[in-house]
TORKOL-4160 file (C-alpha; in steps of 0.2 Angstrom, whole numbers, padded with zeros to 4 digits, m for minus):
401
<pt num="1" X="0000" Y="0000" Z="0000"/>
<pt num="2" X="0014" Y="0012" Z="0005"/>
<pt num="3" X="0022" Y="0010" Z="m0013"/>
<pt num="4" X="0006" Y="0018" Z="m0021"/>
<pt num="5" X="0004" Y="0032" Z="m0008"/>
<pt num="6" X="0013" Y="0048" Z="m0007"/>
<pt num="7" X="0009" Y="0060" Z="0007"/>
<pt num="8" X="0023" Y="0072" Z="0003"/>
<pt num="9" X="0024" Y="0085" Z="m0011"/>
<pt num="10" X="0020" Y="0073" Z="m0025"/>
<pt num="11" X="0009" Y="0083" Z="m0036"/>
<pt num="12" X="0018" Y="0085" Z="m0053"/>
<pt num="13" X="0005" Y="0097" Z="m0058"/>
<pt num="14" X="m0003" Y="0110" Z="m0046"/>
<pt num="15" X="m0021" Y="0106" Z="m0053"/>
<pt num="16" X="m0020" Y="0088" Z="m0050"/>
<pt num="17" X="m0029" Y="0083" Z="m0034"/>
<pt num="18" X="m0022" Y="0066" Z="m0031"/>
<pt num="19" X="m0013" Y="0071" Z="m0015"/>
<pt num="20" X="m0030" Y="0076" Z="m0007"/>
<pt num="21" X="m0037" Y="0060" Z="m0013"/>
<pt num="22" X="m0023" Y="0051" Z="m0004"/>
<pt num="23" X="m0024" Y="0061" Z="0011"/>
<pt num="24" X="m0043" Y="0058" Z="0013"/>
<pt num="25" X="m0040" Y="0039" Z="0010"/>
<pt num="26" X="m0027" Y="0038" Z="0025"/>
<pt num="27" X="m0039" Y="0049" Z="0036"/>
<pt num="28" X="m0052" Y="0036" Z="0033"/>
<pt num="29" X="m0042" Y="0020" Z="0036"/>
<pt num="30" X="m0029" Y="0026" Z="0050"/>
<pt num="31" X="m0041" Y="0022" Z="0064"/>
<pt num="32" X="m0046" Y="0005" Z="0057"/>
<pt num="33" X="m0040" Y="m0011" Z="0066"/>
<pt num="34" X="m0038" Y="m0027" Z="0056"/>
<pt num="35" X="m0043" Y="m0037" Z="0071"/>
<pt num="36" X="m0061" Y="m0031" Z="0072"/>
<pt num="37" X="m0075" Y="m0038" Z="0062"/>
<pt num="38" X="m0080" Y="m0023" Z="0052"/>
<pt num="39" X="m0063" Y="m0020" Z="0045"/>
<pt num="40" X="m0066" Y="m0026" Z="0027"/>
<pt num="41" X="m0082" Y="m0017" Z="0026"/>
<pt num="42" X="m0074" Y="0000" Z="0031"/>
<pt num="43" X="m0058" Y="m0002" Z="0021"/>
<pt num="44" X="m0068" Y="m0006" Z="0005"/>
<pt num="45" X="m0079" Y="0010" Z="0008"/>
<pt num="46" X="m0063" Y="0020" Z="0009"/>
<pt num="47" X="m0056" Y="0011" Z="m0006"/>
<pt num="48" X="m0072" Y="0016" Z="m0016"/>
<pt num="49" X="m0071" Y="0034" Z="m0010"/>
<pt num="50" X="m0052" Y="0034" Z="m0015"/>
<pt num="51" X="m0057" Y="0027" Z="m0033"/>
<pt num="52" X="m0071" Y="0040" Z="m0035"/>
<pt num="53" X="m0059" Y="0054" Z="m0031"/>
<pt num="54" X="m0046" Y="0049" Z="m0043"/>
<pt num="55" X="m0060" Y="0047" Z="m0057"/>
<pt num="56" X="m0064" Y="0065" Z="m0054"/>
<pt num="57" X="m0046" Y="0070" Z="m0056"/>
<pt num="58" X="m0043" Y="0059" Z="m0071"/>
<pt num="59" X="m0042" Y="0073" Z="m0084"/>
<pt num="60" X="m0031" Y="0085" Z="m0074"/>
<pt num="61" X="m0020" Y="0071" Z="m0068"/>
<pt num="62" X="m0017" Y="0063" Z="m0085"/>
<pt num="63" X="0001" Y="0065" Z="m0085"/>
<pt num="64" X="0004" Y="0062" Z="m0066"/>
<pt num="65" X="0014" Y="0046" Z="m0063"/>
<pt num="66" X="0008" Y="0046" Z="m0045"/>
<pt num="67" X="m0009" Y="0047" Z="m0050"/>
<pt num="68" X="m0008" Y="0032" Z="m0062"/>
<pt num="69" X="0001" Y="0022" Z="m0048"/>
<pt num="70" X="m0013" Y="0026" Z="m0036"/>
<pt num="71" X="m0025" Y="0020" Z="m0048"/>
<pt num="72" X="m0017" Y="0003" Z="m0051"/>
<pt num="73" X="m0014" Y="0002" Z="m0032"/>
<pt num="74" X="m0032" Y="0004" Z="m0028"/>
<pt num="75" X="m0037" Y="m0009" Z="m0041"/>
<pt num="76" X="m0025" Y="m0021" Z="m0033"/>
<pt num="77" X="m0031" Y="m0018" Z="m0015"/>
<pt num="78" X="m0049" Y="m0020" Z="m0020"/>
<pt num="79" X="m0045" Y="m0037" Z="m0028"/>
<pt num="80" X="m0036" Y="m0042" Z="m0013"/>
<pt num="81" X="m0050" Y="m0037" Z="m0001"/>
<pt num="82" X="m0064" Y="m0044" Z="m0012"/>
<pt num="83" X="m0071" Y="m0026" Z="m0013"/>
<pt num="84" X="m0085" Y="m0023" Z="m0025"/>
<pt num="85" X="m0084" Y="m0008" Z="m0037"/>
<pt num="86" X="m0102" Y="m0003" Z="m0032"/>
<pt num="87" X="m0107" Y="0001" Z="m0015"/>
<pt num="88" X="m0106" Y="0013" Z="m0001"/>
<pt num="89" X="m0091" Y="0025" Z="0001"/>
<pt num="90" X="m0083" Y="0034" Z="0015"/>
<pt num="91" X="m0088" Y="0053" Z="0016"/>
<pt num="92" X="m0077" Y="0064" Z="0006"/>
<pt num="93" X="m0080" Y="0077" Z="0020"/>
<pt num="94" X="m0077" Y="0067" Z="0036"/>
<pt num="95" X="m0077" Y="0083" Z="0047"/>
<pt num="96" X="m0095" Y="0086" Z="0042"/>
<pt num="97" X="m0101" Y="0068" Z="0045"/>
<pt num="98" X="m0103" Y="0061" Z="0062"/>
<pt num="99" X="m0110" Y="0044" Z="0066"/>
<pt num="100" X="m0114" Y="0045" Z="0085"/>
<pt num="101" X="m0114" Y="0026" Z="0085"/>
<pt num="102" X="m0097" Y="0024" Z="0079"/>
<pt num="103" X="m0083" Y="0027" Z="0092"/>
<pt num="104" X="m0069" Y="0028" Z="0079"/>
<pt num="105" X="m0080" Y="0041" Z="0070"/>
<pt num="106" X="m0080" Y="0052" Z="0086"/>
<pt num="107" X="m0061" Y="0053" Z="0086"/>
<pt num="108" X="m0060" Y="0056" Z="0068"/>
<pt num="109" X="m0072" Y="0071" Z="0070"/>
<pt num="110" X="m0062" Y="0078" Z="0084"/>
<pt num="111" X="m0047" Y="0078" Z="0074"/>
<pt num="112" X="m0055" Y="0087" Z="0059"/>
<pt num="113" X="m0066" Y="0098" Z="0069"/>
<pt num="114" X="m0051" Y="0107" Z="0078"/>
<pt num="115" X="m0040" Y="0107" Z="0062"/>
<pt num="116" X="m0027" Y="0098" Z="0071"/>
<pt num="117" X="m0021" Y="0080" Z="0073"/>
<pt num="118" X="m0023" Y="0071" Z="0089"/>
<pt num="119" X="m0017" Y="0054" Z="0094"/>
<pt num="120" X="m0028" Y="0039" Z="0090"/>
<pt num="121" X="m0038" Y="0032" Z="0104"/>
<pt num="122" X="m0028" Y="0021" Z="0117"/>
<pt num="123" X="m0036" Y="0004" Z="0119"/>
<pt num="124" X="m0035" Y="m0007" Z="0135"/>
<pt num="125" X="m0036" Y="m0026" Z="0137"/>
<pt num="126" X="m0042" Y="m0037" Z="0151"/>
<pt num="127" X="m0043" Y="m0055" Z="0152"/>
<pt num="128" X="m0049" Y="m0069" Z="0164"/>
<pt num="129" X="m0046" Y="m0088" Z="0162"/>
<pt num="130" X="m0041" Y="m0104" Z="0171"/>
<pt num="131" X="m0040" Y="m0105" Z="0190"/>
<pt num="132" X="m0042" Y="m0090" Z="0188"/>
<pt num="133" X="m0029" Y="m0079" Z="0181"/>
<pt num="134" X="m0032" Y="m0061" Z="0178"/>
<pt num="135" X="m0023" Y="m0049" Z="0166"/>
<pt num="136" X="m0028" Y="m0031" Z="0171"/>
<pt num="137" X="m0030" Y="m0016" Z="0160"/>
<pt num="138" X="m0013" Y="m0011" Z="0167"/>
<pt num="139" X="m0005" Y="m0027" Z="0160"/>
<pt num="140" X="m0003" Y="m0034" Z="0177"/>
<pt num="141" X="m0005" Y="m0053" Z="0179"/>
<pt num="142" X="m0012" Y="m0060" Z="0194"/>
<pt num="143" X="m0018" Y="m0077" Z="0201"/>
<pt num="144" X="m0032" Y="m0075" Z="0212"/>
<pt num="145" X="m0045" Y="m0085" Z="0223"/>
<pt num="146" X="m0060" Y="m0073" Z="0221"/>
<pt num="147" X="m0074" Y="m0086" Z="0225"/>
<pt num="148" X="m0092" Y="m0080" Z="0222"/>
<pt num="149" X="m0098" Y="m0065" Z="0212"/>
<pt num="150" X="m0085" Y="m0051" Z="0208"/>
<pt num="151" X="m0085" Y="m0036" Z="0196"/>
<pt num="152" X="m0073" Y="m0036" Z="0183"/>
<pt num="153" X="m0078" Y="m0020" Z="0174"/>
<pt num="154" X="m0090" Y="m0007" Z="0181"/>
<pt num="155" X="m0090" Y="0010" Z="0172"/>
<pt num="156" X="m0102" Y="0022" Z="0164"/>
<pt num="157" X="m0104" Y="0012" Z="0149"/>
<pt num="158" X="m0101" Y="m0007" Z="0153"/>
<pt num="159" X="m0103" Y="m0019" Z="0167"/>
<pt num="160" X="m0095" Y="m0036" Z="0168"/>
<pt num="161" X="m0097" Y="m0047" Z="0182"/>
<pt num="162" X="m0090" Y="m0065" Z="0185"/>
<pt num="163" X="m0095" Y="m0079" Z="0197"/>
<pt num="164" X="m0081" Y="m0091" Z="0202"/>
<pt num="165" X="m0083" Y="m0108" Z="0210"/>
<pt num="166" X="m0071" Y="m0121" Z="0218"/>
<pt num="167" X="m0064" Y="m0133" Z="0206"/>
<pt num="168" X="m0054" Y="m0145" Z="0218"/>
<pt num="169" X="m0061" Y="m0151" Z="0235"/>
<pt num="170" X="m0050" Y="m0145" Z="0249"/>
<pt num="171" X="m0042" Y="m0132" Z="0238"/>
<pt num="172" X="m0045" Y="m0113" Z="0237"/>
<pt num="173" X="m0043" Y="m0114" Z="0218"/>
<pt num="174" X="m0058" Y="m0107" Z="0208"/>
<pt num="175" X="m0064" Y="m0105" Z="0190"/>
<pt num="176" X="m0077" Y="m0096" Z="0181"/>
<pt num="177" X="m0095" Y="m0103" Z="0179"/>
<pt num="178" X="m0105" Y="m0088" Z="0175"/>
<pt num="179" X="m0103" Y="m0071" Z="0166"/>
<pt num="180" X="m0115" Y="m0057" Z="0165"/>
<pt num="181" X="m0112" Y="m0042" Z="0153"/>
<pt num="182" X="m0122" Y="m0026" Z="0154"/>
<pt num="183" X="m0121" Y="m0013" Z="0140"/>
<pt num="184" X="m0129" Y="0002" Z="0147"/>
<pt num="185" X="m0141" Y="0013" Z="0137"/>
<pt num="186" X="m0132" Y="0025" Z="0126"/>
<pt num="187" X="m0140" Y="0040" Z="0115"/>
<pt num="188" X="m0150" Y="0032" Z="0101"/>
<pt num="189" X="m0137" Y="0018" Z="0099"/>
<pt num="190" X="m0144" Y="0005" Z="0111"/>
<pt num="191" X="m0155" Y="0003" Z="0125"/>
<pt num="192" X="m0149" Y="m0007" Z="0140"/>
<pt num="193" X="m0144" Y="m0025" Z="0134"/>
<pt num="194" X="m0139" Y="m0039" Z="0146"/>
<pt num="195" X="m0130" Y="m0055" Z="0141"/>
<pt num="196" X="m0128" Y="m0070" Z="0152"/>
<pt num="197" X="m0118" Y="m0085" Z="0150"/>
<pt num="198" X="m0116" Y="m0100" Z="0161"/>
<pt num="199" X="m0108" Y="m0117" Z="0160"/>
<pt num="200" X="m0116" Y="m0127" Z="0146"/>
<pt num="201" X="m0127" Y="m0112" Z="0141"/>
<pt num="202" X="m0117" Y="m0100" Z="0130"/>
<pt num="203" X="m0131" Y="m0092" Z="0120"/>
<pt num="204" X="m0130" Y="m0081" Z="0104"/>
<pt num="205" X="m0142" Y="m0069" Z="0111"/>
<pt num="206" X="m0145" Y="m0056" Z="0124"/>
<pt num="207" X="m0157" Y="m0062" Z="0139"/>
<pt num="208" X="m0172" Y="m0053" Z="0129"/>
<pt num="209" X="m0169" Y="m0064" Z="0114"/>
<pt num="210" X="m0162" Y="m0051" Z="0103"/>
<pt num="211" X="m0145" Y="m0051" Z="0095"/>
<pt num="212" X="m0142" Y="m0033" Z="0093"/>
<pt num="213" X="m0145" Y="m0016" Z="0101"/>
<pt num="214" X="m0152" Y="0000" Z="0093"/>
<pt num="215" X="m0155" Y="0001" Z="0075"/>
<pt num="216" X="m0153" Y="m0017" Z="0068"/>
<pt num="217" X="m0145" Y="m0009" Z="0051"/>
<pt num="218" X="m0132" Y="0001" Z="0060"/>
<pt num="219" X="m0125" Y="m0014" Z="0070"/>
<pt num="220" X="m0119" Y="m0002" Z="0084"/>
<pt num="221" X="m0120" Y="m0017" Z="0096"/>
<pt num="222" X="m0122" Y="m0036" Z="0090"/>
<pt num="223" X="m0118" Y="m0053" Z="0095"/>
<pt num="224" X="m0108" Y="m0065" Z="0083"/>
<pt num="225" X="m0108" Y="m0084" Z="0087"/>
<pt num="226" X="m0092" Y="m0091" Z="0081"/>
<pt num="227" X="m0093" Y="m0109" Z="0088"/>
<pt num="228" X="m0111" Y="m0115" Z="0093"/>
<pt num="229" X="m0112" Y="m0116" Z="0112"/>
<pt num="230" X="m0093" Y="m0113" Z="0114"/>
<pt num="231" X="m0088" Y="m0096" Z="0108"/>
<pt num="232" X="m0096" Y="m0079" Z="0105"/>
<pt num="233" X="m0091" Y="m0062" Z="0101"/>
<pt num="234" X="m0100" Y="m0045" Z="0106"/>
<pt num="235" X="m0096" Y="m0030" Z="0096"/>
<pt num="236" X="m0101" Y="m0013" Z="0103"/>
<pt num="237" X="m0096" Y="m0001" Z="0089"/>
<pt num="238" X="m0103" Y="0014" Z="0098"/>
<pt num="239" X="m0091" Y="0012" Z="0112"/>
<pt num="240" X="m0077" Y="0004" Z="0102"/>
<pt num="241" X="m0078" Y="m0011" Z="0113"/>
<pt num="242" X="m0076" Y="m0030" Z="0109"/>
<pt num="243" X="m0080" Y="m0044" Z="0121"/>
<pt num="244" X="m0075" Y="m0063" Z="0118"/>
<pt num="245" X="m0082" Y="m0077" Z="0129"/>
<pt num="246" X="m0078" Y="m0095" Z="0127"/>
<pt num="247" X="m0082" Y="m0111" Z="0136"/>
<pt num="248" X="m0068" Y="m0123" Z="0138"/>
<pt num="249" X="m0072" Y="m0139" Z="0147"/>
<pt num="250" X="m0083" Y="m0135" Z="0162"/>
<pt num="251" X="m0078" Y="m0116" Z="0164"/>
<pt num="252" X="m0078" Y="m0099" Z="0155"/>
<pt num="253" X="m0065" Y="m0087" Z="0149"/>
<pt num="254" X="m0067" Y="m0069" Z="0145"/>
<pt num="255" X="m0057" Y="m0056" Z="0135"/>
<pt num="256" X="m0062" Y="m0037" Z="0133"/>
<pt num="257" X="m0055" Y="m0023" Z="0123"/>
<pt num="258" X="m0060" Y="m0005" Z="0127"/>
<pt num="259" X="m0055" Y="0013" Z="0125"/>
<pt num="260" X="m0045" Y="0020" Z="0140"/>
<pt num="261" X="m0056" Y="0035" Z="0141"/>
<pt num="262" X="m0072" Y="0025" Z="0142"/>
<pt num="263" X="m0064" Y="0011" Z="0153"/>
<pt num="264" X="m0059" Y="0024" Z="0166"/>
<pt num="265" X="m0075" Y="0034" Z="0166"/>
<pt num="266" X="m0083" Y="0028" Z="0182"/>
<pt num="267" X="m0088" Y="0035" Z="0200"/>
<pt num="268" X="m0080" Y="0033" Z="0216"/>
<pt num="269" X="m0093" Y="0020" Z="0221"/>
<pt num="270" X="m0088" Y="0009" Z="0206"/>
<pt num="271" X="m0069" Y="0007" Z="0212"/>
<pt num="272" X="m0070" Y="m0011" Z="0215"/>
<pt num="273" X="m0066" Y="m0018" Z="0198"/>
<pt num="274" X="m0054" Y="m0032" Z="0195"/>
<pt num="275" X="m0049" Y="m0026" Z="0177"/>
<pt num="276" X="m0044" Y="m0009" Z="0184"/>
<pt num="277" X="m0036" Y="m0012" Z="0201"/>
<pt num="278" X="m0033" Y="m0031" Z="0201"/>
<pt num="279" X="m0038" Y="m0043" Z="0215"/>
<pt num="280" X="m0038" Y="m0037" Z="0233"/>
<pt num="281" X="m0022" Y="m0043" Z="0242"/>
<pt num="282" X="m0032" Y="m0055" Z="0253"/>
<pt num="283" X="m0038" Y="m0064" Z="0237"/>
<pt num="284" X="m0021" Y="m0066" Z="0228"/>
<pt num="285" X="m0012" Y="m0082" Z="0227"/>
<pt num="286" X="0004" Y="m0073" Z="0220"/>
<pt num="287" X="0014" Y="m0061" Z="0231"/>
<pt num="288" X="0008" Y="m0043" Z="0228"/>
<pt num="289" X="0009" Y="m0045" Z="0209"/>
<pt num="290" X="0025" Y="m0054" Z="0209"/>
<pt num="291" X="0029" Y="m0072" Z="0204"/>
<pt num="292" X="0043" Y="m0078" Z="0216"/>
<pt num="293" X="0057" Y="m0088" Z="0210"/>
<pt num="294" X="0066" Y="m0099" Z="0222"/>
<pt num="295" X="0085" Y="m0102" Z="0221"/>
<pt num="296" X="0089" Y="m0112" Z="0204"/>
<pt num="297" X="0092" Y="m0130" Z="0209"/>
<pt num="298" X="0083" Y="m0129" Z="0226"/>
<pt num="299" X="0065" Y="m0133" Z="0221"/>
<pt num="300" X="0054" Y="m0140" Z="0234"/>
<pt num="301" X="0056" Y="m0159" Z="0237"/>
<pt num="302" X="0039" Y="m0163" Z="0229"/>
<pt num="303" X="0041" Y="m0151" Z="0215"/>
<pt num="304" X="0044" Y="m0164" Z="0202"/>
<pt num="305" X="0033" Y="m0178" Z="0209"/>
<pt num="306" X="0016" Y="m0182" Z="0204"/>
<pt num="307" X="0003" Y="m0172" Z="0215"/>
<pt num="308" X="m0011" Y="m0184" Z="0221"/>
<pt num="309" X="m0025" Y="m0172" Z="0216"/>
<pt num="310" X="m0019" Y="m0170" Z="0198"/>
<pt num="311" X="m0010" Y="m0185" Z="0192"/>
<pt num="312" X="0002" Y="m0173" Z="0183"/>
<pt num="313" X="0021" Y="m0171" Z="0187"/>
<pt num="314" X="0030" Y="m0155" Z="0184"/>
<pt num="315" X="0038" Y="m0164" Z="0169"/>
<pt num="316" X="0021" Y="m0171" Z="0161"/>
<pt num="317" X="0012" Y="m0154" Z="0164"/>
<pt num="318" X="0026" Y="m0145" Z="0156"/>
<pt num="319" X="0026" Y="m0157" Z="0141"/>
<pt num="320" X="0007" Y="m0155" Z="0139"/>
<pt num="321" X="0007" Y="m0136" Z="0139"/>
<pt num="322" X="0021" Y="m0135" Z="0127"/>
<pt num="323" X="0011" Y="m0144" Z="0114"/>
<pt num="324" X="0000" Y="m0129" Z="0113"/>
<pt num="325" X="0011" Y="m0115" Z="0118"/>
<pt num="326" X="0029" Y="m0113" Z="0112"/>
<pt num="327" X="0034" Y="m0097" Z="0120"/>
<pt num="328" X="0036" Y="m0100" Z="0139"/>
<pt num="329" X="0028" Y="m0084" Z="0145"/>
<pt num="330" X="0016" Y="m0082" Z="0159"/>
<pt num="331" X="0002" Y="m0091" Z="0149"/>
<pt num="332" X="0012" Y="m0106" Z="0147"/>
<pt num="333" X="0017" Y="m0107" Z="0166"/>
<pt num="334" X="m0002" Y="m0103" Z="0170"/>
<pt num="335" X="m0006" Y="m0119" Z="0160"/>
<pt num="336" X="0006" Y="m0129" Z="0170"/>
<pt num="337" X="0000" Y="m0122" Z="0186"/>
<pt num="338" X="m0018" Y="m0126" Z="0182"/>
<pt num="339" X="m0014" Y="m0144" Z="0176"/>
<pt num="340" X="m0004" Y="m0147" Z="0193"/>
<pt num="341" X="m0019" Y="m0140" Z="0202"/>
<pt num="342" X="m0034" Y="m0148" Z="0194"/>
<pt num="343" X="m0027" Y="m0162" Z="0182"/>
<pt num="344" X="m0040" Y="m0156" Z="0170"/>
<pt num="345" X="m0032" Y="m0155" Z="0152"/>
<pt num="346" X="m0046" Y="m0142" Z="0147"/>
<pt num="347" X="m0036" Y="m0129" Z="0156"/>
<pt num="348" X="m0022" Y="m0131" Z="0143"/>
<pt num="349" X="m0035" Y="m0126" Z="0129"/>
<pt num="350" X="m0041" Y="m0112" Z="0141"/>
<pt num="351" X="m0023" Y="m0105" Z="0142"/>
<pt num="352" X="m0020" Y="m0106" Z="0124"/>
<pt num="353" X="m0036" Y="m0098" Z="0119"/>
<pt num="354" X="m0033" Y="m0084" Z="0131"/>
<pt num="355" X="m0016" Y="m0081" Z="0122"/>
<pt num="356" X="m0025" Y="m0081" Z="0106"/>
<pt num="357" X="m0038" Y="m0069" Z="0112"/>
<pt num="358" X="m0024" Y="m0057" Z="0119"/>
<pt num="359" X="m0016" Y="m0058" Z="0102"/>
<pt num="360" X="m0032" Y="m0053" Z="0093"/>
<pt num="361" X="m0037" Y="m0038" Z="0105"/>
<pt num="362" X="m0022" Y="m0032" Z="0114"/>
<pt num="363" X="m0016" Y="m0016" Z="0105"/>
<pt num="364" X="0002" Y="m0017" Z="0109"/>
<pt num="365" X="0012" Y="m0032" Z="0101"/>
<pt num="366" X="0027" Y="m0028" Z="0111"/>
<pt num="367" X="0017" Y="m0031" Z="0128"/>
<pt num="368" X="0009" Y="m0048" Z="0123"/>
<pt num="369" X="0021" Y="m0059" Z="0132"/>
<pt num="370" X="0024" Y="m0057" Z="0151"/>
<pt num="371" X="0039" Y="m0065" Z="0159"/>
<pt num="372" X="0039" Y="m0065" Z="0178"/>
<pt num="373" X="0055" Y="m0059" Z="0187"/>
<pt num="374" X="0062" Y="m0065" Z="0203"/>
<pt num="375" X="0066" Y="m0048" Z="0211"/>
<pt num="376" X="0051" Y="m0039" Z="0206"/>
<pt num="377" X="0039" Y="m0038" Z="0192"/>
<pt num="378" X="0025" Y="m0049" Z="0186"/>
<pt num="379" X="0022" Y="m0035" Z="0173"/>
<pt num="380" X="0028" Y="m0034" Z="0156"/>
<pt num="381" X="0046" Y="m0040" Z="0154"/>
<pt num="382" X="0059" Y="m0046" Z="0141"/>
<pt num="383" X="0072" Y="m0055" Z="0151"/>
<pt num="384" X="0069" Y="m0074" Z="0148"/>
<pt num="385" X="0084" Y="m0080" Z="0157"/>
<pt num="386" X="0076" Y="m0082" Z="0174"/>
<pt num="387" X="0062" Y="m0091" Z="0166"/>
<pt num="388" X="0071" Y="m0107" Z="0165"/>
<pt num="389" X="0064" Y="m0113" Z="0181"/>
<pt num="390" X="0047" Y="m0118" Z="0186"/>
<pt num="391" X="0050" Y="m0115" Z="0204"/>
<pt num="392" X="0038" Y="m0101" Z="0206"/>
<pt num="393" X="0024" Y="m0113" Z="0203"/>
<pt num="394" X="0029" Y="m0123" Z="0218"/>
<pt num="395" X="0028" Y="m0109" Z="0229"/>
<pt num="396" X="0012" Y="m0103" Z="0223"/>
<pt num="397" X="0005" Y="m0120" Z="0223"/>
<pt num="398" X="0009" Y="m0122" Z="0241"/>
<pt num="399" X="m0001" Y="m0106" Z="0245"/>
<pt num="400" X="m0015" Y="m0112" Z="0235"/>
<pt num="401" X="m0018" Y="m0128" Z="0245"/>
């Protein structure tokens, strides 16, 4: 794409408007995210608008090489994206068009309305899976107990509550059996919509039986069923938010992507949110967010022996998790921890799916992988040298039982 676009002084003739066409195309597409469902639709609309603009300038740009390169490039991109030549186009005056049910459109209007560029919106990610493992909006990774009902998110636009139950008799280990998501009413985009999932009941509709909110044609809020009874996605275009819910084995996993300015819009009374502040210290299995590493070579005596509750040894659990996850980051070690705790191989799939959801929704690739540190951390790290030992699992495992 960059080979056919020129954002600098690329007009060979002052009357040729190809630079304006190109600038408009970039403004239409700069906010799009390829991971979101409506990417192809919006990208094709922008390409058609680009094509119309070049056609209008065909006579005055006849001798302009940049113009001809752009025309060829548009054709190639439309073929690659399976775009039809006929169809809706992006507005040629984005500053005059405001779709109140399109969060990305709001940010675009702010840029053009002030006549200055502002940074694109910052998105945050939160995920919950396994026994359970929590990744907060701040990219802190925690292992918690949190039995019963707990709020993950509770702001002015969205509420998400999970209910966790014990998974192993005699242990404080829990996993998620129920998830309730409430999309709060917003202008004319949607009235309040409540979604509820439970083990063996993962519907493709809200509790009122509908699959969308607001105007059905605008698709400002809608549910997509990816795998019947096992995996659904909720796309709230009006608040730029995406929610993934899966059932793996007997338990549920959750992943959420939301703009920072909306995620942080809440009252003081809504301060208990696990995605924002993490688990209370009394509910944490880890040590204040850190995953402690014992001295290498001095693991606890039972560390490599089969645990009576799980039937897995440290070695067999490591091998099982390595089949799904090649990078030995915190998701890999959470998988090992869950196998040692429960003996349920479905937790391997849960950790792997949680990593896939992270890669689909987390905005910063450089922050995908978290590597615990012995001296302090549990946040994002790049030093893998300390990660040669599974010893931290032994210490956490002791605290869990």
